Structure formats: structure tokens, C-alpha cells
Backbone as JSON Lines, residues from 0, in Angstrom:
{"i":0,"aa":"M","n":[121.22,56.42,299.82],"ca":[119.88,56.98,299.97],"c":[119.38,57.56,298.64]}
{"i":1,"aa":"D","n":[120.27,58.3,297.96],"ca":[119.89,58.89,296.68],"c":[119.54,57.8,295.66]}
{"i":2,"aa":"K","n":[120.33,56.74,295.66],"ca":[120.09,55.64,294.73],"c":[118.75,54.97,294.99]}
{"i":3,"aa":"I","n":[118.39,54.83,296.27],"ca":[117.11,54.21,296.62],"c":[115.96,55.06,296.08]}
{"i":4,"aa":"L","n":[116.02,56.36,296.33],"ca":[114.95,57.25,295.87],"c":[114.86,57.26,294.35]}
{"i":5,"aa":"Q","n":[116.01,57.28,293.7],"ca":[116.03,57.27,292.24],"c":[115.4,55.99,291.7]}
{"i":6,"aa":"T","n":[115.76,54.86,292.3],"ca":[115.22,53.58,291.85],"c":[113.71,53.51,292.05]}
{"i":7,"aa":"Q","n":[113.27,53.96,293.22],"ca":[111.84,53.91,293.53],"c":[111.04,54.84,292.62]}
{"i":8,"aa":"F","n":[111.58,56.03,292.34],"ca":[110.84,56.96,291.49],"c":[110.83,56.49,290.05]}
{"i":9,"aa":"T","n":[111.89,55.84,289.63],"ca":[111.89,55.25,288.29],"c":[110.78,54.21,288.16]}
{"i":10,"aa":"H","n":[110.58,53.44,289.22],"ca":[109.49,52.46,289.23],"c":[108.13,53.16,289.11]}
{"i":11,"aa":"I","n":[107.99,54.29,289.8],"ca":[106.74,55.06,289.72],"c":[106.52,55.59,288.31]}
{"i":12,"aa":"L","n":[107.58,56.11,287.7],"ca":[107.46,56.63,286.34],"c":[107.09,55.53,285.36]}
{"i":13,"aa":"N","n":[107.61,54.35,285.57],"ca":[107.23,53.22,284.71],"c":[105.75,52.92,284.85]}
{"i":14,"aa":"G","n":[105.23,53.05,286.08],"ca":[103.8,52.84,286.3],"c":[102.95,53.88,285.59]}
{"i":15,"aa":"L","n":[103.43,55.12,285.54],"ca":[102.73,56.17,284.79],"c":[102.79,55.89,283.29]}
{"i":16,"aa":"H","n":[103.95,55.45,282.83],"ca":[104.11,55.14,281.41],"c":[103.12,54.06,280.96]}
{"i":17,"aa":"D","n":[102.83,53.13,281.85],"ca":[101.89,52.06,281.52],"c":[100.46,52.58,281.34]}
{"i":18,"aa":"Q","n":[100.22,53.83,281.72],"ca":[98.88,54.42,281.61],"c":[98.81,55.46,280.49]}
{"i":19,"aa":"T","n":[99.65,55.3,279.49],"ca":[99.72,56.28,278.4],"c":[98.36,56.55,277.77]}
{"i":20,"aa":"E","n":[97.6,55.51,277.52],"ca":[96.29,55.69,276.89],"c":[95.35,56.47,277.79]}
{"i":21,"aa":"E","n":[95.34,56.14,279.08],"ca":[94.48,56.85,280.02],"c":[94.87,58.32,280.12]}
{"i":22,"aa":"I","n":[96.17,58.59,280.11],"ca":[96.65,59.96,280.19],"c":[96.23,60.76,278.96]}
{"i":23,"aa":"E","n":[96.32,60.17,277.8],"ca":[95.91,60.85,276.57],"c":[94.41,61.13,276.56]}
{"i":24,"aa":"M","n":[93.62,60.19,277.05],"ca":[92.18,60.4,277.11],"c":[91.83,61.52,278.08]}
{"i":25,"aa":"A","n":[92.52,61.55,279.22],"ca":[92.28,62.6,280.21],"c":[92.68,63.96,279.65]}
{"i":26,"aa":"A","n":[93.81,64.02,278.96],"ca":[94.26,65.28,278.36],"c":[93.26,65.77,277.33]}
{"i":27,"aa":"R","n":[92.71,64.86,276.56],"ca":[91.73,65.24,275.54],"c":[90.47,65.81,276.19]}
{"i":28,"aa":"L","n":[90.05,65.22,277.29],"ca":[88.86,65.71,277.99],"c":[89.09,67.13,278.51]}
{"i":29,"aa":"L","n":[90.25,67.36,279.12],"ca":[90.56,68.69,279.63],"c":[90.74,69.7,278.51]}
{"i":30,"aa":"A","n":[91.29,69.26,277.39],"ca":[91.5,70.16,276.25],"c":[90.17,70.67,275.7]}
{"i":31,"aa":"Q","n":[89.13,69.86,275.81],"ca":[87.82,70.29,275.33],"c":[87.37,71.57,276.02]}
{"i":32,"aa":"A","n":[87.74,71.72,277.3],"ca":[87.4,72.93,278.04],"c":[88.44,74.02,277.83]}
{"i":33,"aa":"S","n":[89.73,73.64,277.9],"ca":[90.8,74.64,277.8],"c":[90.76,75.42,276.5]}
{"i":34,"aa":"F","n":[90.48,74.73,275.41],"ca":[90.49,75.4,274.11],"c":[89.1,75.43,273.49]}
{"i":35,"aa":"G","n":[88.1,75.22,274.33],"ca":[86.73,75.35,273.89],"c":[86.09,76.55,274.55]}
{"i":36,"aa":"E","n":[84.89,76.38,275.03],"ca":[84.17,77.5,275.65],"c":[84.07,77.34,277.16]}
{"i":37,"aa":"G","n":[84.84,76.41,277.72],"ca":[84.73,76.15,279.15],"c":[85.99,76.47,279.93]}
{"i":38,"aa":"N","n":[85.97,76.08,281.19],"ca":[87.1,76.23,282.1],"c":[87.47,74.88,282.68]}
{"i":39,"aa":"V","n":[88.71,74.76,283.13],"ca":[89.15,73.58,283.87],"c":[89.27,73.98,285.33]}
{"i":40,"aa":"Y","n":[88.39,73.45,286.16],"ca":[88.42,73.76,287.58],"c":[89.31,72.76,288.31]}
{"i":41,"aa":"I","n":[90.19,73.28,289.16],"ca":[91.13,72.45,289.91],"c":[90.62,72.27,291.34]}
{"i":42,"aa":"R","n":[90.44,71.02,291.74],"ca":[90.01,70.73,293.11],"c":[91.02,69.78,293.75]}
{"i":43,"aa":"G","n":[91.82,70.31,294.68],"ca":[92.82,69.5,295.35],"c":[92.42,69.16,296.77]}
{"i":44,"aa":"F","n":[92.71,67.94,297.18],"ca":[92.48,67.51,298.55],"c":[93.82,67.34,299.25]}
{"i":45,"aa":"G","n":[93.87,67.64,300.56],"ca":[95.12,67.49,301.3],"c":[96.19,68.42,300.75]}
{"i":46,"aa":"D","n":[97.41,67.89,300.61],"ca":[98.51,68.71,300.11],"c":[98.27,69.24,298.71]}
{"i":47,"aa":"F","n":[97.43,68.58,297.95],"ca":[97.15,69.06,296.59],"c":[96.44,70.4,296.59]}
{"i":48,"aa":"E","n":[95.78,70.74,297.69],"ca":[95.15,72.05,297.77],"c":[96.2,73.16,297.67]}
{"i":49,"aa":"L","n":[97.42,72.86,298.15],"ca":[98.5,73.85,298.08],"c":[98.99,74.07,296.66]}
{"i":50,"aa":"L","n":[98.67,73.16,295.76],"ca":[99.09,73.29,294.36],"c":[98.07,74.04,293.5]}
{"i":51,"aa":"E","n":[96.92,74.35,294.05],"ca":[95.88,74.98,293.25],"c":[96.33,76.32,292.67]}
{"i":52,"aa":"D","n":[97.04,77.12,293.47],"ca":[97.54,78.4,292.96],"c":[98.51,78.19,291.8]}
{"i":53,"aa":"F","n":[99.41,77.22,291.95],"ca":[100.38,76.95,290.89],"c":[99.68,76.49,289.62]}
{"i":54,"aa":"L","n":[98.69,75.62,289.76],"ca":[98.03,75.05,288.59],"c":[97.09,76.03,287.9]}
{"i":55,"aa":"T","n":[96.79,77.14,288.55],"ca":[95.9,78.13,287.95],"c":[96.59,79.45,287.61]}
{"i":56,"aa":"E","n":[97.81,79.66,288.13],"ca":[98.46,80.96,287.94],"c":[99.86,80.89,287.35]}
{"i":57,"aa":"S","n":[100.45,79.71,287.26],"ca":[101.83,79.59,286.78],"c":[101.88,79.71,285.26]}
{"i":58,"aa":"E","n":[103.1,79.76,284.71],"ca":[103.26,79.85,283.26],"c":[102.83,78.58,282.55]}
{"i":59,"aa":"T","n":[102.69,77.49,283.29],"ca":[102.22,76.24,282.68],"c":[100.8,75.91,283.13]}
{"i":60,"aa":"A","n":[100.06,76.92,283.57],"ca":[98.65,76.7,283.88],"c":[97.88,76.45,282.58]}
{"i":61,"aa":"L","n":[96.93,75.56,282.61],"ca":[96.11,75.32,281.43],"c":[95.25,76.54,281.13]}
{"i":62,"aa":"P","n":[95.03,76.86,279.86],"ca":[94.12,77.95,279.52],"c":[92.75,77.7,280.16]}
{"i":63,"aa":"G","n":[92.23,78.7,280.82],"ca":[90.93,78.57,281.45],"c":[90.94,77.85,282.78]}
{"i":64,"aa":"A","n":[92.13,77.63,283.36],"ca":[92.21,76.94,284.64],"c":[91.82,77.87,285.78]}
{"i":65,"aa":"L","n":[90.93,77.39,286.64],"ca":[90.46,78.15,287.79],"c":[90.39,77.24,289.01]}
{"i":66,"aa":"K","n":[90.51,77.84,290.19],"ca":[90.33,77.06,291.41],"c":[88.85,76.76,291.6]}
{"i":67,"aa":"F","n":[88.56,75.55,292.0],"ca":[87.17,75.14,292.22],"c":[86.62,75.91,293.42]}
{"i":68,"aa":"G","n":[85.48,76.57,293.21],"ca":[84.87,77.33,294.28],"c":[83.45,76.92,294.58]}
{"i":69,"aa":"G","n":[83.01,75.83,293.99],"ca":[81.64,75.37,294.17],"c":[81.06,74.88,292.85]}
{"i":70,"aa":"I","n":[80.04,74.07,292.94],"ca":[79.46,73.46,291.75],"c":[78.58,74.42,290.96]}
{"i":71,"aa":"A","n":[77.99,75.39,291.63],"ca":[76.99,76.25,291.01],"c":[77.4,76.87,289.68]}
{"i":72,"aa":"P","n":[78.62,77.45,289.55],"ca":[78.95,78.12,288.28],"c":[79.37,77.19,287.15]}
{"i":73,"aa":"I","n":[79.52,75.9,287.41],"ca":[80.04,74.98,286.41],"c":[78.97,74.64,285.38]}
{"i":74,"aa":"T","n":[79.37,74.68,284.1],"ca":[78.46,74.38,283.01],"c":[78.89,73.09,282.32]}
{"i":75,"aa":"S","n":[78.13,72.68,281.33],"ca":[78.45,71.45,280.6],"c":[79.73,71.58,279.78]}
{"i":76,"aa":"A","n":[80.19,72.81,279.55],"ca":[81.42,73.03,278.79],"c":[82.66,72.93,279.67]}
{"i":77,"aa":"D","n":[82.48,72.88,280.98],"ca":[83.59,72.87,281.92],"c":[84.03,71.45,282.26]}
{"i":78,"aa":"R","n":[85.24,71.35,282.8],"ca":[85.77,70.09,283.31],"c":[86.38,70.35,284.68]}
{"i":79,"aa":"V","n":[86.49,69.29,285.49],"ca":[87.11,69.41,286.81],"c":[88.27,68.43,286.9]}
{"i":80,"aa":"L","n":[89.42,68.92,287.33],"ca":[90.58,68.08,287.59],"c":[90.64,67.86,289.1]}
{"i":81,"aa":"V","n":[90.41,66.63,289.52],"ca":[90.31,66.29,290.94],"c":[91.59,65.57,291.37]}
{"i":82,"aa":"L","n":[92.23,66.09,292.43],"ca":[93.53,65.57,292.86],"c":[93.49,65.18,294.32]}
{"i":83,"aa":"S","n":[93.98,63.98,294.62],"ca":[94.02,63.51,296.0],"c":[95.13,62.49,296.16]}
{"i":84,"aa":"K","n":[95.72,62.44,297.34],"ca":[96.75,61.42,297.6],"c":[96.13,60.03,297.58]}
{"i":85,"aa":"Y","n":[95.0,59.9,298.26],"ca":[94.31,58.61,298.34],"c":[92.83,58.77,298.01]}
{"i":86,"aa":"A","n":[92.18,57.67,297.72],"ca":[90.74,57.66,297.49],"c":[90.05,57.45,298.83]}
{"i":87,"aa":"D","n":[89.84,58.54,299.56],"ca":[89.24,58.44,300.88],"c":[87.81,58.96,300.87]}
{"i":88,"aa":"E","n":[87.21,59.02,302.05],"ca":[85.8,59.4,302.13],"c":[85.52,60.82,301.64]}
{"i":89,"aa":"P","n":[86.3,61.85,302.05],"ca":[86.02,63.19,301.51],"c":[86.05,63.23,299.99]}
{"i":90,"aa":"L","n":[86.99,62.52,299.39],"ca":[87.06,62.48,297.93],"c":[85.83,61.81,297.36]}
{"i":91,"aa":"S","n":[85.42,60.69,297.93],"ca":[84.29,59.95,297.38],"c":[83.0,60.76,297.46]}
{"i":92,"aa":"V","n":[82.84,61.52,298.53],"ca":[81.66,62.38,298.68],"c":[81.66,63.45,297.59]}
{"i":93,"aa":"F","n":[82.83,64.03,297.33],"ca":[82.93,65.07,296.3],"c":[82.62,64.51,294.92]}
{"i":94,"aa":"L","n":[83.15,63.33,294.62],"ca":[82.87,62.71,293.32],"c":[81.38,62.46,293.15]}
{"i":95,"aa":"E","n":[80.74,62.05,294.21],"ca":[79.3,61.8,294.15],"c":[78.54,63.08,293.83]}
{"i":96,"aa":"E","n":[79.0,64.21,294.4],"ca":[78.36,65.5,294.11],"c":[78.53,65.87,292.64]}
{"i":97,"aa":"L","n":[79.7,65.62,292.09],"ca":[79.92,65.9,290.67],"c":[79.0,65.06,289.8]}
{"i":98,"aa":"E","n":[78.86,63.81,290.16],"ca":[78.04,62.9,289.36],"c":[76.57,63.29,289.39]}
{"i":99,"aa":"V","n":[76.11,63.72,290.54],"ca":[74.72,64.14,290.66],"c":[74.42,65.3,289.71]}
{"i":100,"aa":"E","n":[75.41,66.17,289.52],"ca":[75.25,67.34,288.64],"c":[75.71,67.07,287.21]}
{"i":101,"aa":"N","n":[76.05,65.81,286.9],"ca":[76.51,65.44,285.55],"c":[77.71,66.26,285.09]}
{"i":102,"aa":"I","n":[78.67,66.43,285.98],"ca":[79.87,67.21,285.68],"c":[81.01,66.25,285.31]}
{"i":103,"aa":"E","n":[81.64,66.5,284.18],"ca":[82.74,65.64,283.73],"c":[84.03,66.0,284.46]}
{"i":104,"aa":"Y","n":[84.79,64.98,284.83],"ca":[86.02,65.23,285.57],"c":[87.08,64.19,285.28]}
{"i":105,"aa":"V","n":[88.31,64.56,285.63],"ca":[89.45,63.64,285.61],"c":[89.89,63.46,287.06]}
{"i":106,"aa":"L","n":[90.03,62.22,287.48],"ca":[90.47,61.91,288.84],"c":[91.91,61.43,288.82]}
{"i":107,"aa":"V","n":[92.74,62.04,289.66],"ca":[94.13,61.62,289.81],"c":[94.39,61.35,291.29]}
{"i":108,"aa":"C","n":[94.71,60.11,291.62],"ca":[95.04,59.74,292.99],"c":[95.7,58.38,292.99]}
{"i":109,"aa":"N","n":[96.1,57.91,294.15],"ca":[96.61,56.56,294.27],"c":[95.44,55.59,294.36]}
{"i":110,"aa":"K","n":[95.5,54.54,293.57],"ca":[94.44,53.54,293.61],"c":[94.51,52.71,294.87]}
{"i":111,"aa":"K","n":[95.72,52.46,295.35],"ca":[95.91,51.69,296.57],"c":[96.29,52.62,297.7]}
{"i":112,"aa":"G","n":[96.08,52.14,298.93],"ca":[96.43,52.93,300.1],"c":[95.32,53.87,300.49]}
{"i":113,"aa":"G","n":[95.43,54.48,301.67],"ca":[94.44,55.43,302.12],"c":[94.19,55.32,303.6]}
{"i":114,"aa":"R","n":[93.27,56.14,304.08],"ca":[92.9,56.14,305.49],"c":[91.59,55.42,305.66]}
{"i":115,"aa":"A","n":[91.36,54.95,306.87],"ca":[90.11,54.24,307.14],"c":[88.94,55.18,306.91]}
{"i":116,"aa":"G","n":[87.88,54.65,306.33],"ca":[86.72,55.48,306.08],"c":[85.79,54.81,305.1]}
{"i":117,"aa":"G","n":[84.73,55.48,304.74],"ca":[83.77,54.95,303.79],"c":[83.71,55.84,302.59]}
{"i":118,"aa":"G","n":[82.95,55.43,301.59],"ca":[82.85,56.25,300.4],"c":[82.0,55.58,299.36]}
{"i":119,"aa":"I","n":[82.22,55.94,298.12],"ca":[81.38,55.43,297.07],"c":[82.01,54.24,296.41]}
{"i":120,"aa":"A","n":[81.23,53.24,296.16],"ca":[81.71,52.07,295.43],"c":[80.52,51.29,294.94]}
{"i":121,"aa":"G","n":[80.61,50.82,293.74],"ca":[79.56,49.95,293.22],"c":[78.47,50.66,292.47]}
{"i":122,"aa":"G","n":[78.56,52.0,292.32],"ca":[77.54,52.7,291.57],"c":[77.88,52.74,290.11]}
{"i":123,"aa":"A","n":[77.18,53.57,289.37],"ca":[77.39,53.62,287.93],"c":[77.85,54.99,287.51]}
{"i":124,"aa":"G","n":[78.67,55.03,286.5],"ca":[79.1,56.28,285.9],"c":[79.18,56.05,284.42]}
{"i":125,"aa":"S","n":[79.65,57.05,283.69],"ca":[79.73,56.91,282.25],"c":[80.73,57.87,281.69]}
{"i":126,"aa":"A","n":[80.87,57.9,280.37],"ca":[81.98,58.64,279.8],"c":[81.62,59.54,278.64]}
{"i":127,"aa":"G","n":[80.47,60.15,278.6],"ca":[80.15,61.02,277.48],"c":[79.85,62.42,277.95]}
{"i":128,"aa":"A","n":[78.61,62.87,277.78],"ca":[78.31,64.26,278.03],"c":[78.06,64.57,279.48]}
{"i":129,"aa":"G","n":[77.74,63.61,280.32],"ca":[77.49,63.88,281.72],"c":[78.36,63.02,282.58]}
{"i":130,"aa":"A","n":[78.24,63.17,283.93],"ca":[79.12,62.39,284.81],"c":[78.35,61.62,285.84]}
{"i":131,"aa":"G","n":[77.05,61.57,285.78],"ca":[76.31,60.86,286.8],"c":[75.75,59.58,286.25]}
{"i":132,"aa":"A","n":[75.11,58.83,287.13],"ca":[74.48,57.6,286.7],"c":[73.41,57.94,285.68]}
{"i":133,"aa":"G","n":[73.46,57.23,284.57],"ca":[72.5,57.5,283.52],"c":[72.97,58.57,282.57]}
{"i":134,"aa":"G","n":[74.03,59.34,282.95],"ca":[74.6,60.32,282.04],"c":[75.72,59.67,281.28]}
{"i":135,"aa":"S","n":[76.55,60.51,280.67],"ca":[77.68,59.96,279.93],"c":[78.95,60.69,280.31]}
{"i":136,"aa":"G","n":[79.17,60.84,281.59],"ca":[80.26,61.65,282.08],"c":[81.56,60.92,282.19]}
{"i":137,"aa":"A","n":[82.49,61.57,282.94],"ca":[83.86,61.1,282.99],"c":[84.14,60.32,284.24]}
{"i":138,"aa":"S","n":[83.17,59.68,284.83],"ca":[83.41,59.07,286.11],"c":[82.22,58.28,286.54]}
{"i":139,"aa":"G","n":[82.22,57.93,287.83],"ca":[81.02,57.38,288.38],"c":[81.3,56.36,289.43]}
{"i":140,"aa":"A","n":[80.67,56.49,290.59],"ca":[80.73,55.49,291.62],"c":[79.78,55.87,292.72]}
{"i":141,"aa":"G","n":[79.08,54.91,293.26],"ca":[78.19,55.2,294.36],"c":[78.17,54.05,295.32]}
{"i":142,"aa":"G","n":[77.7,54.24,296.55],"ca":[77.63,53.16,297.5],"c":[78.57,53.4,298.66]}
{"i":143,"aa":"I","n":[78.77,52.37,299.49],"ca":[79.61,52.49,300.67],"c":[80.58,51.33,300.73]}
{"i":144,"aa":"A","n":[81.8,51.62,301.11],"ca":[82.78,50.57,301.31],"c":[83.87,51.09,302.22]}
{"i":145,"aa":"G","n":[84.56,50.2,302.93],"ca":[85.65,50.6,303.8],"c":[86.96,50.51,303.06]}
{"i":146,"aa":"T","n":[88.02,50.99,303.71],"ca":[89.34,50.92,303.12],"c":[90.37,50.62,304.18]}
{"i":147,"aa":"G","n":[91.52,50.15,303.77],"ca":[92.58,49.8,304.71],"c":[93.32,51.02,305.2]}
{"i":148,"aa":"G","n":[94.35,50.8,306.01],"ca":[95.12,51.89,306.56],"c":[95.99,52.53,305.51]}
{"i":149,"aa":"E","n":[96.61,53.67,305.88],"ca":[97.43,54.41,304.94],"c":[98.55,53.55,304.41]}
{"i":150,"aa":"G","n":[98.7,53.56,303.08],"ca":[99.75,52.8,302.45],"c":[99.4,51.35,302.23]}
{"i":151,"aa":"S","n":[98.24,50.91,302.68],"ca":[97.87,49.52,302.51],"c":[97.11,49.34,301.22]}
{"i":152,"aa":"A","n":[96.82,48.08,300.9],"ca":[96.08,47.78,299.68],"c":[94.65,47.39,300.04]}
{"i":153,"aa":"G","n":[94.09,48.03,301.07],"ca":[92.74,47.72,301.5],"c":[91.72,48.13,300.47]}
{"i":154,"aa":"E","n":[90.49,47.74,300.7],"ca":[89.42,48.04,299.76],"c":[89.21,49.55,299.66]}
{"i":155,"aa":"S","n":[89.14,50.04,298.45],"ca":[89.0,51.47,298.22],"c":[87.55,51.91,298.34]}
{"i":156,"aa":"P","n":[87.31,53.15,298.79],"ca":[85.95,53.67,298.83],"c":[85.43,54.07,297.45]}
{"i":157,"aa":"V","n":[86.28,54.06,296.45],"ca":[85.87,54.41,295.09],"c":[85.91,53.18,294.2]}
{"i":158,"aa":"D","n":[84.87,52.98,293.43],"ca":[84.83,51.9,292.45],"c":[85.54,52.38,291.2]}
{"i":159,"aa":"F","n":[86.83,52.12,291.11],"ca":[87.63,52.65,290.01],"c":[87.2,52.09,288.65]}
{"i":160,"aa":"E","n":[86.57,50.95,288.65],"ca":[86.1,50.38,287.39],"c":[85.04,51.27,286.75]}
{"i":161,"aa":"S","n":[84.39,52.09,287.56],"ca":[83.33,52.97,287.06],"c":[83.83,54.38,286.77]}
{"i":162,"aa":"V","n":[85.09,54.65,287.07],"ca":[85.66,55.97,286.81],"c":[86.37,55.93,285.47]}
{"i":163,"aa":"H","n":[85.81,56.58,284.48],"ca":[86.3,56.45,283.11],"c":[87.51,57.32,282.81]}
{"i":164,"aa":"H","n":[87.74,58.34,283.6],"ca":[88.91,59.19,283.41],"c":[89.69,59.23,284.72]}
{"i":165,"aa":"F","n":[90.46,58.18,284.95],"ca":[91.23,58.03,286.18],"c":[92.68,57.73,285.85]}
{"i":166,"aa":"I","n":[93.59,58.39,286.58],"ca":[95.02,58.12,286.46],"c":[95.57,57.81,287.84]}
{"i":167,"aa":"D","n":[96.24,56.69,287.96],"ca":[96.82,56.23,289.22],"c":[98.21,56.86,289.4]}
{"i":168,"aa":"L","n":[98.42,57.5,290.54],"ca":[99.72,58.12,290.82],"c":[100.83,57.09,291.02]}
{"i":169,"aa":"K","n":[100.47,55.86,291.32],"ca":[101.44,54.77,291.49],"c":[102.45,55.06,292.6]}
{"i":170,"aa":"S","n":[102.04,55.83,293.6],"ca":[102.93,56.16,294.72],"c":[102.15,56.06,296.03]}
{"i":171,"aa":"P","n":[101.73,54.85,296.42],"ca":[100.83,54.69,297.55],"c":[101.49,54.73,298.92]}
{"i":172,"aa":"R","n":[102.82,54.7,298.98],"ca":[103.46,54.58,300.3],"c":[104.85,55.23,300.3]}
{"i":173,"aa":"E","n":[105.4,55.39,301.51],"ca":[106.74,55.92,301.65],"c":[107.74,54.92,301.06]}
{"i":174,"aa":"V","n":[108.85,55.41,300.53],"ca":[109.74,54.54,299.77],"c":[111.18,54.47,300.28]}
{"i":175,"aa":"V","n":[111.56,55.36,301.19],"ca":[112.95,55.39,301.65],"c":[113.05,54.78,303.05]}
{"i":176,"aa":"P","n":[113.78,53.67,303.22],"ca":[113.91,53.04,304.53],"c":[114.83,53.85,305.45]}
{"i":177,"aa":"T","n":[114.55,53.79,306.75],"ca":[115.37,54.47,307.75],"c":[116.07,53.44,308.63]}
{"i":178,"aa":"P","n":[117.08,53.84,309.39],"ca":[117.81,52.9,310.25],"c":[116.93,52.19,311.28]}
{"i":179,"aa":"D","n":[115.83,52.84,311.69],"ca":[114.95,52.22,312.69],"c":[113.84,51.4,312.04]}
{"i":180,"aa":"L","n":[114.06,50.99,310.79],"ca":[113.15,50.11,310.05],"c":[111.83,50.77,309.69]}
{"i":181,"aa":"D","n":[111.79,52.08,309.73],"ca":[110.62,52.82,309.27],"c":[110.84,53.2,307.8]}
{"i":182,"aa":"R","n":[109.86,53.86,307.21],"ca":[110.02,54.38,305.85],"c":[109.54,55.82,305.81]}
{"i":183,"aa":"I","n":[110.22,56.64,305.02],"ca":[109.88,58.05,304.89],"c":[109.84,58.42,303.41]}
{"i":184,"aa":"V","n":[109.24,59.56,303.1],"ca":[109.2,60.16,301.77],"c":[108.28,59.4,300.81]}
{"i":185,"aa":"N","n":[107.13,59.96,300.6],"ca":[106.22,59.47,299.56],"c":[106.24,60.52,298.44]}
{"i":186,"aa":"P","n":[106.85,60.2,297.3],"ca":[107.01,61.19,296.23],"c":[105.79,61.34,295.32]}
{"i":187,"aa":"Y","n":[104.59,61.3,295.91],"ca":[103.39,61.36,295.08],"c":[103.21,62.71,294.4]}
{"i":188,"aa":"I","n":[103.72,63.78,295.03],"ca":[103.64,65.1,294.39],"c":[104.55,65.14,293.15]}
{"i":189,"aa":"M","n":[105.74,64.55,293.26],"ca":[106.62,64.45,292.1],"c":[105.94,63.64,290.99]}
{"i":190,"aa":"S","n":[105.28,62.58,291.38],"ca":[104.57,61.75,290.41],"c":[103.51,62.58,289.69]}
{"i":191,"aa":"F","n":[102.75,63.36,290.45],"ca":[101.72,64.18,289.82],"c":[102.31,65.22,288.89]}
{"i":192,"aa":"M","n":[103.39,65.9,289.33],"ca":[103.95,66.95,288.49],"c":[104.48,66.4,287.17]}
{"i":193,"aa":"Y","n":[105.08,65.22,287.21],"ca":[105.51,64.58,285.96],"c":[104.29,64.32,285.08]}
{"i":194,"aa":"L","n":[103.25,63.78,285.69],"ca":[102.02,63.5,284.97],"c":[101.39,64.78,284.43]}
{"i":195,"aa":"Y","n":[101.38,65.83,285.25],"ca":[100.76,67.08,284.83],"c":[101.48,67.67,283.61]}
{"i":196,"aa":"Y","n":[102.81,67.7,283.66],"ca":[103.55,68.24,282.52],"c":[103.33,67.41,281.26]}
{"i":197,"aa":"Q","n":[103.15,66.12,281.44],"ca":[102.85,65.27,280.29],"c":[101.49,65.65,279.7]}
{"i":198,"aa":"M","n":[100.49,65.82,280.56],"ca":[99.16,66.21,280.07],"c":[99.19,67.61,279.47]}
{"i":199,"aa":"Y","n":[99.94,68.52,280.1],"ca":[100.04,69.88,279.58],"c":[100.6,69.88,278.16]}
{"i":200,"aa":"A","n":[101.67,69.12,277.95],"ca":[102.28,69.05,276.62],"c":[101.33,68.43,275.61]}
{"i":201,"aa":"L","n":[100.6,67.4,276.03],"ca":[99.64,66.77,275.13],"c":[98.53,67.73,274.75]}
{"i":202,"aa":"I","n":[98.04,68.49,275.72],"ca":[96.95,69.43,275.46],"c":[97.41,70.53,274.51]}
{"i":203,"aa":"Q","n":[98.63,71.03,274.7],"ca":[99.16,72.04,273.78],"c":[99.31,71.47,272.37]}
{"i":204,"aa":"E","n":[99.75,70.22,272.29],"ca":[99.91,69.57,270.99],"c":[98.56,69.39,270.3]}
{"i":205,"aa":"M","n":[97.55,69.0,271.08],"ca":[96.22,68.83,270.52],"c":[95.7,70.15,269.96]}
{"i":206,"aa":"N","n":[95.96,71.24,270.67],"ca":[95.5,72.54,270.2],"c":[96.23,72.96,268.93]}
{"i":207,"aa":"S","n":[97.53,72.65,268.86],"ca":[98.31,73.01,267.67],"c":[97.83,72.24,266.44]}
{"i":208,"aa":"D","n":[97.46,70.97,266.66],"ca":[96.99,70.14,265.55],"c":[95.69,70.67,264.97]}
{"i":209,"aa":"E","n":[94.9,71.32,265.82],"ca":[93.62,71.85,265.36],"c":[93.81,73.21,264.72]}
């Protein structure tokens, strides 16, 4: 059992390693707020909501990290780190709200898998000073689309091609087989924590270089 989990998580880590450039770009975007005049707001969906305290209060919290409490106080100097297991409808609605307000963000979730629902797909986003259509933000997607069942590779409610700061957790399904031919344990939180520490180290390095 231990060997299976180790092998599967190694595969996940390899998938994260393949996104080195995306991770560096995301870290740079967050660093602009952490060591600039802004804050990094953490917005977690599902189990990620339980990590908000850790990501804002622990010894490895990013400078200026705060729990997301609403769009109103966010300025152009701020960034939002958006975390979700899957790209589902609640997530897509939230991303659309950020884009309307031209708020830059980094999205971290599984590209594949999810629950049935609708969301944004096929809209426009950008990668500069704003986050909405016509702006130059860190994301973008609008429209409606369905998705497959949890762990499946069904159509996503988010148009990932339009999300300029996106990192795939590469952990869309349970990985440990059971005697009754089921599967248990989706290590997506482990995947995120590895990714987070990588971004944290990069951000600290960027600040030291400056």
C-alpha cells in the first residue's frame, strides 16, 4: 500500500515539475503584492477553506497574506490566490466576479475531474494589469459549459486556455486501490502543499534578489 501511494505521488510531483514555468510566473505575480504595496488574499473552496488560517498565519505565510473577505477592499496592488479541488460551478462564478472587477489572481486546481455543473468557458481574459475581458489580468473565462463526474475527464466549466496564471494540481482522482475494487485517498492537498512551498521559496528568492 505504501509503495502504491509513493509511486502515485511521485507521478503527481512529476506533473508539477512539468509546470515549472507556470509556477515561476505565478510566484512572480504574487510577489508583486507580497513585497509591494498590496496583499495576497487567499480564497479556498471545499477543503482548501480549512487551509486559509495556515496560509495566512503560519511561519510560512506570505507577507501580506490575508483571508479573502469580499471584493470591496481589494485594490489594483492586490492579488488573489484561488484554491479548489476541481473547476466546478462555484469556482467559475467566483472567477467571473474577479474578472468583472479586473482583479489579478492565480488559480490552483485540478484541470480534470469535478462534479456535474455549469460555469464559465469560452470567454476572454488577459495577463497584465487587470483580470477581466478587455483588461490585462491574470485569468479569464466566461460562458457556460457542463462537466463530467468527479474524477472524470469531462468538459470543464473553466476555459483554462484563457486563464493565464493557472497551475494544475495533477491529482484528479483517488489513487489507492482497495480489495473491493474501489479507490481511496486523493492526495491533492499534499500536491498543493508541495507546490505552495515551491512558490514560497521562489517568492523569498525574488525578494532577496531585489
